[in-house]
N, C-alpha and C positions, 0 to 999 in steps of 0.2 A: 520265275514269273512267266505267265503266258502272255504272248503278244498276238493279237488278232489282226489278220489281214483279210480284207474283203476284195474279191475279184468280181468286177462288174463288166461284162462285155469285153473281156480281155485286158482291162486296166485294173491295177491293184492299188489299194489305199490302206495305210496303217489305221487301225482303230485304237484310240487312246486306251491305255490299260485300265483306267477307271470306268470305262464303259463295259457293261455286262454283255458279253458276246452271246450267251445263252438266251437272254431276253431279246436281243436283237434278232437272232434266228427265229425265235417264236413270233415276233412281230412281223417279220417278213413272211413267214409261213401263213399266218392268219390273213395278211393282206392278199396273198396269192389265192388263198381259198375263197375269199370274197370276190374274186374277179380282178384284183389288181388295184393299184393306187400308189401314191407317194409314201415312202417310209423315210423318216429322218434317220440317217445312219449315225451322224455325230454332229455335235455343235461345240464350237470353241468360242471364246470371246470375239474373235474377229471373222469367223467363217462358219458356214454350215454346209453339210452335204446331205442332200435328199436324193433318193433314187425312185424312179417310177418302176415298180415291180409288177410283173404280170405273168400269167401262166405261160410257160415255154421259154422264158428268158434265161440267159446264162448268168448265174450269180453263185459264188461260193465264198465261204468263210473258212480260213485256215487259222488254227491256233498253233503257235510255235513257242516252245519253251526257250526263252532267251536268258542268258546269264546276266544278272544284275550287277556284276562286278565291273570295275573300270577296265577300259582297254589300255594298251601300252601308252597311248598319248595322254592318259588321265581322264578322258571323257567316257562316260558310261554309254552303252548302247541305247539305253532308254533316252538319255538326253539327246543323242544324235537323231533318234526317231521322232522326237517332239516336233521338229521343224517340218517333217514330211507327213504328219498324220492325215491331213486332208489332201495333200498333193499326191497325185497318182505317180507311179513310177513304172517304167517298162522293165520287164524281166529280160535278162540277157540270155 
């Protein structure tokens, strides 16, 4: 399964697996080509993340192949990521 992470001005956010990363990249590209504006990155029942994109800003989307199998403690990686989809995390 591919897990998308979006990096915006040095902060990373998980993108839920049900979101189409290719469509998100196209939406961002189109918005930048028109001079910029807000793009909704994701929406969950309790939160939404929108980003003001403009020419020259730093934004990247990384697709990582993650294993869907359970970890040794019985919790899947996907379940662990659910809690942090909208929350940013700092890279070590």
